[in-house]
VEXDREN-2710 file (C-alpha; in Angstrom, 1 decimal):
% VEXDREN-2710
k/r/px/py/pz
1/MET/-84.1/-14.1/28.9
2/VAL/-87.5/-13.5/27.3
3/GLU/-89.7/-16.2/25.9
4/ALA/-90.6/-15.0/22.4
5/LEU/-93.4/-16.6/20.5
6/PHE/-93.9/-15.9/16.8
7/TYR/-97.5/-16.3/15.6
8/HIS/-97.8/-16.6/11.8
9/LEU/-101.3/-15.6/10.6
10/THR/-102.2/-17.6/7.5
11/GLU/-105.9/-18.2/7.8
12/SER/-107.4/-15.3/9.8
13/ARG/-106.9/-11.6/10.3
14/LEU/-105.2/-10.1/13.3
15/GLU/-108.6/-8.7/14.4
16/ASP/-109.9/-12.3/14.7
17/ALA/-106.8/-13.9/16.2
18/LEU/-105.6/-11.3/18.7
19/PRO/-108.6/-10.9/21.0
20/PRO/-108.7/-14.6/22.2
21/LEU/-105.0/-14.4/23.0
22/LEU/-105.5/-11.2/24.9
23/GLU/-108.4/-12.8/26.8
24/LYS/-106.2/-15.8/27.7
25/SER/-103.5/-13.5/28.9
26/LEU/-105.9/-11.7/31.2
27/ASP/-107.3/-15.0/32.5
28/ARG/-103.8/-15.8/33.6
29/GLY/-103.5/-12.5/35.5
30/TRP/-101.0/-10.9/33.1
31/ARG/-100.7/-7.2/32.3
32/VAL/-100.4/-6.8/28.6
33/SER/-99.3/-4.3/26.0
34/VAL/-99.9/-4.4/22.3
35/HIS/-97.3/-2.5/20.3
36/LEU/-98.5/-1.0/17.0
37/SER/-96.8/1.0/14.3
38/SER/-99.4/3.7/13.6
39/GLU/-101.9/5.9/15.4
40/GLU/-104.6/5.0/12.9
41/ARG/-104.1/1.3/13.5
42/CYS/-104.1/1.8/17.2
43/ALA/-107.5/3.7/17.0
44/ALA/-109.0/1.0/14.8
45/LEU/-107.9/-1.8/17.1
46/ASP/-109.1/0.1/20.1
47/THR/-112.6/0.3/18.6
48/HIS/-112.5/-3.3/17.4
49/LEU/-111.6/-4.7/20.9
50/TRP/-114.8/-3.1/22.4
51/THR/-117.0/-4.7/19.7
52/PHE/-115.3/-7.9/18.5
53/ARG/-117.9/-10.2/20.2
54/GLU/-121.2/-9.3/21.9
55/ASP/-120.7/-11.7/24.9
56/SER/-117.2/-10.5/25.8
57/PHE/-115.7/-7.6/27.6
58/LEU/-112.0/-7.0/27.0
59/PRO/-110.8/-4.2/29.3
60/HIS/-108.2/-2.1/27.5
61/GLY/-107.1/1.4/26.6
62/SER/-104.6/3.4/24.7
63/ASP/-101.6/5.2/26.1
64/GLN/-103.1/8.3/24.5
65/ALA/-105.9/8.3/27.1
66/ALA/-105.9/9.2/30.7
67/HIS/-104.8/6.5/33.2
68/ALA/-102.8/4.4/30.8
69/GLU/-100.9/2.9/33.7
70/ARG/-104.1/1.3/35.0
71/GLN/-105.0/-0.5/31.8
72/PRO/-104.7/-4.4/31.9
73/VAL/-104.3/-4.3/28.1
74/LEU/-102.5/-1.2/26.8
75/LEU/-102.4/-0.3/23.1
76/THR/-99.2/1.7/22.4
77/MET/-96.7/2.8/19.9
78/ALA/-94.1/3.6/22.6
79/THR/-91.1/1.4/23.3
80/GLU/-92.0/1.2/27.0
81/ALA/-95.4/0.1/28.2
82/ALA/-97.0/2.6/30.7
83/ASN/-98.9/-0.2/32.4
84/GLY/-95.8/-2.2/33.4
85/ALA/-96.8/-5.1/31.1
86/THR/-94.8/-8.3/31.5
87/VAL/-96.4/-9.7/28.3
88/ARG/-95.9/-7.7/25.1
89/PHE/-97.6/-8.3/21.8
90/VAL/-96.1/-6.8/18.7
91/VAL/-98.3/-6.6/15.6
92/ASP/-98.4/-5.3/12.0
93/GLY/-94.6/-5.3/11.7
94/ALA/-94.0/-2.9/14.6
95/GLY/-90.5/-2.9/16.1
96/VAL/-89.5/-5.0/19.2
97/PRO/-90.2/-2.9/22.3
98/ALA/-88.0/-2.6/25.4
99/LEU/-87.7/-6.0/27.0
100/ASP/-86.7/-5.0/30.6
101/GLY/-89.1/-6.8/32.9
102/VAL/-90.8/-8.6/30.1
103/GLU/-91.4/-12.4/30.5
104/ARG/-93.2/-13.1/27.2
105/LEU/-93.0/-11.4/23.8
106/VAL/-95.6/-12.4/21.3
107/MET/-94.8/-11.4/17.7
108/MET/-97.9/-11.7/15.4
109/PHE/-97.5/-11.2/11.7
110/ASP/-99.6/-11.6/8.6
111/GLY/-98.4/-14.3/6.3
112/HIS/-99.9/-12.5/3.3
113/ASP/-97.9/-9.3/3.8
114/GLN/-94.3/-9.6/2.6
115/SER/-93.1/-6.6/4.6
116/GLN/-94.4/-8.3/7.8
117/LEU/-92.8/-11.6/6.9
118/ASP/-89.5/-9.8/6.3
119/ALA/-89.8/-8.0/9.6
120/ALA/-90.6/-11.2/11.5
121/ARG/-87.6/-13.0/9.9
122/ALA/-85.3/-10.2/10.9
123/GLN/-86.7/-10.0/14.4
124/TRP/-86.3/-13.8/14.8
125/LYS/-82.6/-13.5/13.9
126/THR/-82.1/-10.6/16.2
127/LEU/-83.8/-12.2/19.2
128/LYS/-82.2/-15.6/18.6
129/ALA/-78.7/-13.9/18.5
130/ALA/-79.5/-12.2/21.8
131/GLY/-80.1/-15.6/23.4
132/HIS/-83.9/-15.5/23.9
133/SER/-86.0/-18.6/23.9
134/LEU/-88.0/-18.7/20.6
135/THR/-90.9/-20.7/19.3
136/TYR/-92.8/-20.5/16.0
137/TRP/-96.5/-21.1/15.7
138/GLN/-98.5/-21.3/12.5
139/GLN/-102.2/-21.4/11.9
140/THR/-103.8/-24.6/10.6
141/GLN/-106.7/-24.5/8.1
142/ASP/-109.1/-24.7/11.0
143/ARG/-107.5/-21.6/12.6
144/ARG/-105.8/-23.4/15.4
145/TRP/-102.2/-22.8/16.4
146/GLU/-99.6/-25.5/15.6
147/LYS/-96.1/-25.3/17.0
148/LYS/-93.6/-25.7/14.1
149/ALA/-90.3/-24.8/15.8
END
């Protein structure tokens, strides 16, 4: 079964919260995919990950570019991750990707966007009914993550 972590953004934007989590994943030696729901959002996040901090390098690429299978962090709209990611992030209300070979699923959703809240609730119910291990994390006012369930 997959370990599913739900991250409820209440104090910061995805663009601020996602890069540190991706860095931690790479530090642990994990291959990662980030599942998005639109090409525009994928392109914007791709640009942001190159420039989010001057003293950082976050190697990544899109599945629209050559050599997607080599990317340690792959931005994708596909159900499968071309890079064989065992950790999959789902953002902006995108659907749950294929879970074959996945160890960890990270669902990140904006607490100020009702459609993302509704999608996260439905995904929680579906994953719980399928027997996956679920935890819920919410941001504190100082933008740290606190486990709530």
